N, C-alpha and C positions, 0 to 999 in steps of 0.2 A: 481393521484399520479404519479410524474415523476420518472425517473430512479434514480436520486440522493437521493430522499426521500426513495425510495424502498430499495436501498443499505444501506443507513444510518440506517433505521429501522432493516434491517437484521443484521448489525454489532452490534447494540445495543442489539438485542435479543440474539446474541451469547455472550454477556457479554463484548464486547469491549468498551473501552473509546476512543472517537474520540478527539484527541488533537487539530486538526485544519482541515479545509477543504477549498477548493477553487473550485467553480463551474463555474468560468468565464474565463477559459483559451480558447484560440482560438480552441484548439483541444478537449476540454471537461472539465474535472475537476478531483479532487482527494480527498481522505480522508487520513489523517495521524493518525495512531493509537498510543496509549501510548507505549513507548519503553519497559516498564515493561511487556507488553503483547506480545512481539515479538515471544517467543516460542509457546504460545497458537495460535498465528496467523499462524506460520509455521505448527503447528500440524494440523490445519484445512485446510489450503490452499496449503501446500507444503508437504503433506503426512508425517508429523512428522519430517521433516528435522531438524537436530541439527543446531541452529543458532550461537552457540559459535564460530565456525571457521570464521564466517562472521564479527566478531567484530574487524574491523580495526579502530584503534583509540578509541576503547572502546564504540562506539555508534552504535545503531541500529535504523532504522527508517522504521517500517512497513507501507506500503502504499497500497491503492487500487486506481488505475487509471481507469477512465471511458473515453473512446475515442469515439468521435462522428463518425457516419458513414461517410466515405470518408475523414476524417480528417487525417492529417499527423503529425507524431512525428519526431523530429530530434534526431539523435543518438549522445550522448555525452559520451566520454570516461573519466573515472576518475582514476587516479593512487592511490588515497588515500581512495578509498572506493570500496567495493565489492557490486555487485548487482546480484540478482537472480530474474528472471522474469518468470511468468506463464501466458499464454494466454488462 
């Protein structure tokens, strides 16, 4: 079982709906969870942080990124969205 399958199974066991995923990025891949589960996602992965203040434009997009060892991510700054990361 690879890491993507392992994390996908864990998310499903936690009751999350995976809206989409992509495992073919140069740096690894990601899962995008249902927006309706954003607070549940924050409860588990961000110690219960309230997601409402993050609703810029009314939309939330909970994601889990998996980065390959030695891979690099580029930093992108967005004026119209808030991001909260946990490593």
